[in-house]
C-alpha positions as CSV (number, residue, x, y, z in Angstrom):
1,M,15.4,-35.2,33.3
2,D,11.8,-36.1,32.9
3,A,8.3,-34.5,33.0
4,V,5.0,-36.3,33.6
5,C,2.1,-35.5,31.2
6,F,-0.7,-33.9,33.2
7,E,-3.4,-35.5,31.1
8,C,-2.3,-39.1,30.5
9,G,0.4,-39.6,33.1
10,D,3.1,-40.7,30.6
11,T,6.7,-39.7,31.5
12,I,8.6,-37.9,28.9
13,E,12.4,-38.0,29.2
14,S,15.3,-36.0,27.7
15,E,18.8,-35.2,28.5
16,T,18.5,-31.4,28.3
17,L,15.9,-28.9,29.3
18,E,15.4,-27.7,25.7
19,A,15.1,-31.2,24.4
20,L,12.6,-32.0,27.2
21,A,10.4,-29.1,26.2
22,E,10.4,-30.2,22.5
23,A,9.7,-33.8,23.5
24,F,6.8,-32.7,25.7
25,L,5.4,-30.7,22.9
26,D,5.7,-33.6,20.5
27,H,3.9,-35.9,22.9
28,G,1.1,-33.4,23.4
29,R,0.5,-32.8,19.7
30,A,0.7,-36.6,18.9
31,N,-1.5,-37.8,21.8
32,H,-3.8,-35.0,22.9
33,E,-5.9,-32.1,21.5
34,W,-4.4,-29.3,23.6
35,P,-5.6,-25.8,22.7
36,W,-2.6,-24.0,23.9
37,P,0.2,-22.5,21.8
38,D,3.4,-24.4,21.3
39,Q,5.5,-22.1,23.4
40,A,3.0,-22.3,26.3
41,I,3.4,-26.1,26.3
42,K,7.1,-25.9,26.3
43,N,7.1,-23.3,29.1
44,Y,5.1,-25.8,31.1
45,A,7.6,-28.5,30.6
46,E,10.5,-26.4,31.6
47,A,8.7,-25.1,34.6
48,T,8.3,-28.6,36.0
49,Q,12.1,-28.7,36.3
50,R,12.8,-25.3,37.8
51,L,10.0,-25.2,40.4
52,T,12.1,-26.7,43.2
53,G,10.6,-25.1,46.2
54,G,8.4,-26.8,48.8
55,S,4.8,-27.7,48.2
56,E,3.5,-28.6,51.7
57,R,1.9,-25.9,53.8
58,L,3.8,-25.2,57.0
59,D,2.0,-25.4,60.3
60,S,3.6,-22.1,61.4
61,I,6.0,-19.5,60.0
62,G,8.3,-16.9,61.4
63,E,7.9,-13.1,61.4
64,I,6.9,-11.6,58.1
65,E,8.9,-8.7,56.8
66,V,7.9,-6.7,53.6
67,H,10.3,-4.8,51.4
68,R,9.9,-2.8,48.2
69,V,11.6,-4.4,45.2
70,T,14.4,-2.1,44.4
71,E,17.3,-3.0,42.0
72,K,19.1,-4.8,44.8
73,R,16.1,-7.1,45.4
74,I,15.4,-8.0,41.8
75,D,17.6,-11.2,42.2
76,D,15.3,-12.2,45.1
77,W,12.3,-11.5,43.0
78,R,13.7,-13.6,40.1
79,Y,14.6,-16.5,42.4
80,F,11.1,-16.5,44.0
81,F,9.4,-16.7,40.6
82,D,11.9,-19.1,39.1
83,H,11.7,-21.7,42.0
84,D,9.0,-21.1,44.6
85,A,5.9,-19.1,43.5
86,F,4.1,-21.7,41.4
87,V,5.2,-25.0,42.8
88,G,2.4,-27.4,42.0
89,S,1.0,-25.1,39.2
90,P,3.7,-25.0,36.4
91,E,1.0,-23.8,34.0
92,W,1.2,-20.4,35.7
93,A,4.9,-20.1,35.9
94,G,5.7,-18.3,32.7
95,C,3.9,-15.0,33.5
96,Y,6.2,-13.3,35.9
97,C,3.4,-10.9,36.7
98,L,3.9,-9.2,33.3
99,E,0.3,-9.8,32.1
100,P,-1.4,-6.7,33.6
101,H,1.3,-4.5,32.1
102,V,1.0,-5.7,28.5
103,R,-2.5,-7.3,28.1
104,V,-4.9,-5.0,26.2
105,P,-8.5,-5.4,27.2
106,G,-10.7,-6.7,24.4
107,E,-7.8,-7.9,22.2
108,P,-7.9,-11.6,21.2
109,P,-5.1,-13.8,22.6
110,A,-2.0,-14.0,20.6
111,D,-1.4,-17.1,18.4
112,D,1.7,-18.0,20.4
113,A,3.0,-17.4,23.9
114,P,6.3,-15.7,24.8
115,F,9.2,-17.7,26.1
116,W,9.1,-17.6,29.8
117,K,12.6,-16.1,30.0
118,E,11.4,-13.2,27.8
119,N,8.6,-12.4,30.3
120,R,11.0,-12.6,33.2
121,D,13.6,-10.3,31.6
122,A,10.9,-7.8,30.5
123,M,9.4,-7.6,34.0
124,A,12.8,-7.3,35.6
125,K,13.6,-4.4,33.3
126,R,10.3,-2.7,34.2
127,L,11.2,-3.1,37.9
128,A,14.7,-1.7,37.4
129,E,13.4,1.3,35.3
130,G,10.5,2.1,37.6
131,L,7.8,1.1,35.1
132,A,6.5,-1.5,37.6
133,L,6.7,-1.6,41.4
134,G,6.0,-4.3,43.9
135,Y,6.9,-5.7,47.2
136,L,8.3,-9.0,48.5
137,A,7.4,-10.7,51.8
138,Y,10.2,-12.4,53.5
139,V,10.3,-15.0,56.2
140,D,13.7,-15.9,57.7
141,N,15.3,-13.9,55.0
142,K,13.6,-15.9,52.2
143,A,11.2,-14.3,49.7
144,V,7.8,-16.1,50.1
145,G,5.3,-13.7,48.6
146,W,4.8,-10.9,46.1
147,V,2.4,-8.1,45.4
148,N,2.3,-6.1,42.2
149,A,1.4,-2.5,43.3
150,S,2.5,-0.5,40.3
151,L,0.9,2.8,39.3
152,R,-2.2,2.4,37.3
153,R,-0.6,4.4,34.4
154,D,1.8,1.4,34.0
155,Y,-0.9,-1.2,33.4
156,T,-2.4,-1.6,30.0
157,L,-5.0,-3.8,31.6
158,Y,-6.2,-1.2,34.1
159,R,-5.0,2.2,32.8
160,D,-8.4,3.2,31.5
161,V,-10.5,1.4,34.0
162,D,-12.0,4.8,35.2
163,P,-11.6,7.4,32.5
164,D,-13.5,10.0,34.5
165,G,-11.8,9.2,37.8
166,P,-8.4,10.1,39.2
167,D,-5.3,10.6,37.1
168,P,-3.7,7.1,36.6
169,E,-0.4,8.6,37.8
170,A,-2.0,9.3,41.1
171,V,-3.3,5.8,41.7
172,I,-1.6,2.6,42.9
173,G,-3.2,-0.4,41.3
174,I,-2.9,-3.7,43.1
175,S,-3.0,-6.3,40.4
176,C,-1.6,-9.6,41.7
177,F,-0.6,-11.5,44.9
178,I,1.5,-14.6,44.8
179,V,2.4,-16.6,47.9
180,A,4.6,-19.7,47.9
181,P,2.6,-22.9,48.9
182,P,4.3,-23.5,52.3
183,Y,3.4,-20.0,53.4
184,R,-0.3,-19.7,52.3
185,Q,-3.0,-19.0,54.9
186,H,-0.5,-17.5,57.2
187,G,-1.3,-13.8,56.6
188,V,1.3,-13.1,54.0
189,A,-1.1,-11.4,51.5
190,E,-2.5,-9.3,54.3
191,A,1.0,-8.3,55.4
192,L,1.8,-7.3,51.8
193,L,-1.4,-5.3,51.5
194,N,-0.9,-3.5,54.8
195,H,2.6,-2.5,53.6
196,V,1.3,-1.2,50.3
197,I,-1.1,1.0,52.2
198,E,1.5,2.2,54.8
199,D,4.0,2.9,52.0
200,S,1.6,4.8,49.7
201,G,2.2,8.1,51.3
202,S,5.9,8.0,50.3
203,R,5.0,7.4,46.7
204,G,3.2,10.7,46.0
205,V,-0.1,9.2,45.1
206,D,-3.7,10.0,46.2
207,W,-5.4,6.7,45.8
208,I,-5.0,2.9,46.0
209,E,-7.1,0.6,43.8
210,A,-7.8,-3.1,43.8
211,Y,-9.5,-5.3,41.2
212,P,-10.8,-8.5,42.9
213,F,-12.6,-11.0,40.8
214,N,-16.4,-11.1,41.0
215,E,-16.2,-14.9,41.1
216,P,-13.0,-15.6,42.9
217,G,-11.2,-18.9,42.6
218,E,-9.5,-20.9,45.3
219,G,-6.0,-20.6,46.5
220,H,-3.5,-19.1,44.0
221,K,-6.4,-18.7,41.5
222,N,-7.6,-15.8,43.6
223,F,-4.5,-13.9,42.7
224,R,-6.2,-10.5,42.5
225,G,-6.9,-10.7,46.2
226,S,-10.1,-11.2,48.1
227,R,-12.8,-8.5,48.2
228,S,-13.2,-8.9,51.9
229,M,-9.5,-8.3,52.5
230,Y,-9.7,-5.0,50.7
231,E,-13.0,-3.9,52.3
232,N,-11.6,-4.7,55.8
233,R,-9.0,-2.0,55.0
234,G,-11.3,0.7,53.9
235,F,-11.6,0.1,50.1
236,E,-15.0,1.0,48.7
237,E,-16.6,-0.1,45.4
238,V,-16.3,2.2,42.5
239,E,-17.5,0.0,39.7
240,V,-18.4,-3.6,38.9
241,R,-17.1,-4.8,35.5
242,D,-17.7,-8.1,33.7
243,R,-14.9,-9.9,35.4
244,E,-13.9,-7.8,38.4
245,A,-14.9,-5.0,40.7
246,V,-12.9,-1.8,41.1
247,L,-12.3,-0.9,44.7
248,R,-10.6,2.3,45.9
249,R,-9.4,4.0,49.1
250,P,-7.3,7.1,49.9
251,A,-3.6,6.7,50.2
252,T,-2.1,7.4,53.6
């Protein structure tokens, strides 16, 4: 197996995935001044091998169905993140949407990064135990998109975003959207958001919040969702922070 260096274009080859990760790290440290932790670099190398899904946007797609990720759908969630979600962007593939649950605002980044399998297992455990909740979008029985719509109480990143506002247990916080490349710009994120709103009444909450970036990136880099998408569905601004705005609307 082999991986191409994203900076110089050299091809690094090894017989096993673990050896490839080590060789990729050795190449980077010997030839480049990369600022990233060792494990983040090894995660990147391994992601180049497991991201096997399509990369070209489809001209049209079938009907979109959205389902809550219960225990029986965790395998679908795992496969989506392992193979499809970050095709073309392996540098993002180690997160598994765990970041908003564990990142503490204001704390400096850790000296090293977790092994991607540790993030995957930690997030799968949260989903199974009800400490995270999200939805998968399916097309032709294939998972093609995800939204993290956990309770705000379950995010370290957003738990205290509005100390004088609603109880964090009564608020759904929409933290991340991810759509596989072939299915982007086909309304998948909108379908996921619509379902979060429609399903909110069954979850015993009063409010739904979103945290769009003040300066959104393009494509998958706009993973918090676009402000206009929220405003078109009745979300109103509560606060503007350094990096993002806080938008809120009543649950259904």
